[in-house]
C-alpha positions in Angstrom: 136.5 163.5 176.0 138.2 163.7 172.7 136.8 161.4 170.1 139.1 159.8 167.5 137.4 159.2 164.2 138.9 156.9 161.5 137.9 157.7 157.9 134.5 156.2 157.1 134.5 157.0 153.4 137.7 156.7 151.3 138.7 155.7 147.8 138.8 151.9 147.8 142.4 151.7 146.9 143.4 153.9 149.8 141.0 152.7 152.4 143.3 150.2 154.2 146.2 152.7 154.2 144.1 155.5 155.7 142.7 153.2 158.3 146.2 152.1 159.4 148.0 155.4 159.3 145.7 158.3 159.8 143.3 159.6 162.4 141.1 162.6 163.1 140.3 164.1 166.5 137.1 166.0 167.3 137.7 168.4 170.1 136.2 171.6 171.6 135.1 173.9 174.4 131.6 174.9 175.5 131.7 177.9 177.7 128.8 179.6 179.3 128.1 181.8 182.3 127.0 185.2 183.6 128.7 188.6 183.6 128.0 191.7 185.7 129.5 194.9 184.1 129.3 198.1 186.2 129.2 200.4 183.1 128.8 199.3 179.5 127.9 202.3 177.2 126.4 204.2 180.1 124.6 201.6 182.2 125.2 198.5 184.3 124.6 195.1 182.6 123.9 191.6 183.7 123.9 188.9 181.0 125.4 185.8 179.5 129.1 186.0 178.9 129.1 185.4 175.1 132.3 183.4 175.0 134.7 185.9 176.6 136.7 183.2 178.4 138.2 180.5 176.1 135.5 181.2 173.5 133.3 178.2 172.6 134.7 176.2 169.8 134.8 172.9 168.0 137.5 171.6 165.8 138.9 168.7 163.8 142.6 167.9 164.2 144.2 165.2 162.0 147.5 163.5 161.3 148.7 160.9 158.8 152.0 159.1 159.2 154.0 159.3 156.0 157.0 157.4 157.3 160.5 158.5 158.2 159.2 160.4 161.1 157.1 162.7 158.9 153.4 163.3 159.4 150.8 165.3 157.4 148.8 167.4 159.9 145.8 169.7 159.8 143.6 171.7 162.1 140.2 173.2 161.4 138.8 175.1 164.3 135.4 176.9 164.4 134.4 179.6 166.9 130.8 180.2 168.0 128.8 182.1 170.6 127.2 179.5 172.8 124.6 181.9 174.1 123.1 182.6 170.7 124.5 179.8 168.4 126.1 182.3 166.0 129.5 182.2 164.4 132.4 184.2 165.8 135.5 185.6 164.1 133.5 187.7 161.6 131.2 184.8 160.6 134.0 182.6 159.3 133.2 178.8 159.3 136.7 178.0 160.7 137.6 181.4 162.1 139.9 180.3 164.9 142.2 178.4 162.6 142.3 176.5 159.3 145.7 175.2 158.3 147.6 172.1 157.1 151.2 171.1 156.9 154.0 168.7 157.8 155.5 167.6 161.1 159.0 166.1 161.0 162.1 165.7 163.2 163.2 169.0 161.6 160.3 171.0 162.8 156.7 171.9 161.8 155.7 173.7 158.6 152.1 174.8 158.2 150.1 176.9 155.8 146.7 178.7 156.2 144.9 180.8 158.8 146.9 180.5 161.9 147.6 182.0 165.4 150.8 183.9 165.9 153.6 183.8 168.5 152.2 186.7 170.5 149.3 184.4 171.4 150.9 181.0 171.5 154.3 181.8 172.9 153.6 184.8 175.1 149.9 185.1 175.8 149.0 181.5 176.5 152.2 180.6 178.4 153.0 183.7 180.4 150.3 186.4 180.4 147.0 186.9 182.1 145.2 186.0 178.9 146.3 182.4 179.4 144.2 182.4 182.6 141.2 184.7 181.7 141.4 185.0 177.9 139.6 188.2 176.7 139.0 189.8 180.2 142.7 189.3 181.0 143.8 191.0 177.8 145.3 194.5 177.6 142.7 197.2 176.6 141.0 195.5 173.7 144.0 193.3 173.0 146.1 195.9 171.1 149.2 193.6 171.4 147.3 190.4 170.2 148.2 188.3 173.2 144.7 186.9 173.2 144.5 186.5 169.4 142.4 189.6 168.6 143.5 188.7 165.0 145.0 185.7 163.2 147.3 185.6 160.1 145.4 184.6 157.0 147.3 183.0 154.1 150.4 182.5 156.3 153.4 180.2 156.3 154.6 179.2 159.7 157.7 177.2 160.8 158.4 176.0 164.4 161.7 174.4 165.0 162.6 171.4 167.2 163.8 172.2 170.7 167.5 172.8 171.1 168.8 173.0 174.7 165.5 174.4 175.8 165.2 176.9 173.0 162.6 176.8 170.2 162.3 179.2 167.2 159.0 180.3 165.6 158.7 182.2 162.4 155.6 183.2 160.3 155.2 185.1 157.1 152.1 186.1 155.1 152.7 187.8 151.8 150.5 190.7 150.9 148.8 189.1 147.9 148.2 192.4 146.2 149.0 192.5 142.4 151.9 194.8 141.7 152.6 195.5 145.4 154.1 192.7 147.4 154.1 194.6 150.7 150.7 196.1 150.8 149.3 193.8 153.5 152.4 191.8 154.3 152.8 190.4 157.8 155.6 188.6 159.5 156.7 187.5 163.0 159.9 186.1 164.6 160.0 184.5 168.1 162.1 182.4 170.4 160.9 180.5 173.5 162.8 178.9 176.3 161.8 176.2 178.8 164.0 174.3 181.2 163.0 173.0 184.5 160.9 175.6 186.3 162.0 178.5 184.1 160.2 179.5 180.9 160.5 182.6 178.7 159.7 184.1 175.3 160.6 187.0 173.1 158.6 187.9 169.9 158.4 190.5 167.3 155.6 191.1 164.8 155.3 193.5 161.9 152.0 194.2 160.0 151.4 196.4 157.0 148.0 198.0 156.5 146.6 196.4 159.7 143.1 197.7 159.3 142.6 195.5 156.2 145.2 192.8 156.7 144.3 191.7 160.3 141.3 193.7 161.6 138.9 192.8 158.7 138.2 196.2 157.3 136.9 195.9 153.7 137.8 199.5 152.9 141.3 201.0 152.8 142.1 204.0 155.1 142.6 206.1 151.9 139.0 205.6 151.0 136.6 208.3 152.2 134.2 205.6 153.3 136.8 204.1 155.7 135.6 203.5 159.3 137.9 202.1 162.0 137.3 198.4 162.5 138.6 198.6 166.1 136.1 198.2 168.9 138.1 199.6 171.8 138.6 203.4 172.0 142.0 202.8 173.5 143.4 202.1 170.0 140.5 202.2 167.4 141.6 205.7 166.5 145.0 204.5 165.5 144.0 201.8 163.0 144.6 203.9 159.9 148.3 203.3 160.5 150.4 202.1 157.7 152.3 199.7 160.0 151.6 198.0 163.4 154.7 196.6 165.1 154.6 194.6 168.3 157.4 193.5 170.6 156.9 191.2 173.6 159.1 189.6 176.2 158.2 187.5 179.2 159.6 185.3 181.8 158.0 182.8 184.2 158.9 180.6 187.1 156.9 177.5 188.0 156.7 176.3 191.6 154.9 173.7 193.7 152.1 171.9 192.0 150.6 174.1 189.3 152.0 177.4 190.6 153.6 180.0 188.4 154.6 183.6 188.6 155.2 185.6 185.4 156.2 189.0 184.1 155.4 190.3 180.6 156.3 193.5 178.7 154.9 194.5 175.4 155.5 197.5 173.1 153.1 198.2 170.3 153.6 201.0 167.8 151.1 202.2 165.2 153.2 204.2 162.6 152.4 206.6 159.8 148.7 207.1 160.8 146.3 208.8 158.3 143.7 211.2 159.7 140.2 210.1 158.8 136.7 210.7 160.2 137.1 207.9 162.7 140.9 208.0 163.2 141.8 211.7 164.1 145.6 211.1 164.3 148.8 211.4 162.4 152.3 210.3 163.2 152.8 207.4 165.5 151.2 206.0 168.7 153.2 203.9 171.2 151.7 201.5 173.8 153.9 200.2 176.6 152.4 197.5 178.8 153.8 196.0 182.0 152.2 193.0 183.6 152.8 190.7 186.5 150.6 187.7 187.3 150.6 184.7 189.7 148.6 181.5 189.8 148.7 178.9 192.6 147.0 175.6 193.1 145.9 175.5 196.7 144.6 171.9 196.4 144.5 169.7 193.3 141.0 171.0 192.4 141.3 174.7 193.2 143.5 177.2 191.4 143.6 180.9 192.5 145.1 183.6 190.2 145.8 187.3 190.3 147.3 189.8 187.8 148.1 193.5 187.5 148.7 195.4 184.3 149.8 199.0 183.7 149.7 200.5 180.2 150.9 203.9 179.0 150.0 205.3 175.6 151.8 208.2 173.8 150.7 209.9 170.6 151.1 213.4 169.2 149.1 215.7 171.4 147.7 213.1 173.7 148.5 210.5 176.3 146.6 207.9 178.3 147.1 205.5 181.2 145.3 202.3 182.1 145.5 200.2 185.3 143.9 196.8 185.5 143.6 194.2 188.2 142.3 190.6 187.7 141.6 188.1 190.5 139.6 184.9 190.9 139.5 181.1 191.6 139.0 178.2 189.3 137.4 175.0 190.7 137.9 171.7 188.8 134.8 169.5 188.9 136.2 166.8 186.7 139.0 166.2 184.1 136.8 168.0 181.5 134.6 170.5 183.5 135.4 173.4 185.7 133.8 176.6 187.1 135.5 179.9 187.3 134.7 183.1 189.2 136.7 186.3 188.4 136.6 190.0 189.1 138.2 192.7 186.9 138.8 196.3 187.8 140.2 198.9 185.3 140.8 202.6 185.6 141.7 204.9 182.7 143.0 208.5 182.5 144.2 210.9 179.9 143.0 211.2 176.2 142.3 208.1 174.2 142.8 207.3 170.5 139.5 209.0 169.5 140.5 212.3 171.0 138.1 212.1 174.0 138.7 211.5 177.7 139.9 208.0 178.2 137.4 205.5 179.5 137.8 202.0 180.9 137.5 199.2 178.3 137.9 195.7 179.7 138.6 193.2 177.0 135.6 192.7 174.7 133.0 193.7 177.3 132.3 197.0 175.7 133.7 200.4 176.8 132.5 202.3 179.8 131.4 205.9 179.7 133.5 206.6 182.8 137.2 206.2 183.7 136.4 203.1 185.9 134.9 199.8 184.9 134.3 196.7 187.1 133.2 193.3 185.9 132.4 190.1 187.7 132.2 186.9 185.7 131.0 183.4 186.6 131.5 180.6 184.0 130.9 176.9 183.6 133.3 175.4 181.1 133.4 171.9 179.5 136.2 170.6 177.3 135.8 167.6 175.0 
């Protein structure tokens, strides 16, 4: 249940105005369960899930009516590991999002740490990550459909809807003295929704990705640089000067809660610098093709399945990944559900580290073999 909190402490002169025109909502997800992983760093593992589906979170979302159809809005969202009580997103207090802005008849303008269109417009609406989050992502989430990274210090504008179309733009200046483009990031996207049909296209361009979005504290040009990537499918490419992502997807809703979707993404790491942990130069290109379907058999039972095929090309190497997801979700109440899912992935070729490609499902940790299987059972509560 979401709790609405009216300000309890305010400047006396503003107390009555705040009480009448503003509100704050406390919300969140607590998510726990058990994973079985057939091979994680060389052995099978059974343990708690550590937030790999709709990571546990709590947040404060607020709005104040300013008149004329304009509202001041904000969102502060914390991420945590419910199995250990520790902070997620690199230890940030509000690592999932921290922004404020204005909502008006002319659109929404927000500033701060924010999600991007890859996650909001493609991942959540059309891809398998919208069903299974991390374990539905593509090999460590190289295309950011599951928000492997957010945009710090960004300005985002989302337009009103025109004949089913909506436009989404985001820009984050580099913030480096004397070099405007060092860690500059931007995205452009368009979504469509009319009746049962929905779709999206998005493009994202990131300078110096290791530092600007993957949280490395050392530049690739520094001899102490170590790749901040956790998945060997792309960690060896993170010394790139630029990461560019293109995504397109289309979906069709049917019945009560049914949807079939197709998603294509193309991710290019350009101008790579060879370092001790990124043994590559030139460019690496990921092409991912996904189809997924979800269907509500009865009002309390949803069943979903997905297949993804990813190819990777880089100078002197190539890799291929196949992944299948399947599982039911049973609704216990408006706020609580249980989910059982199985994930199979098979890899072949040479990965970004120059070694034989191994399976690497989401954030579960890489296998030491080409195949990895995971079975996950979760109990999830939303408030």
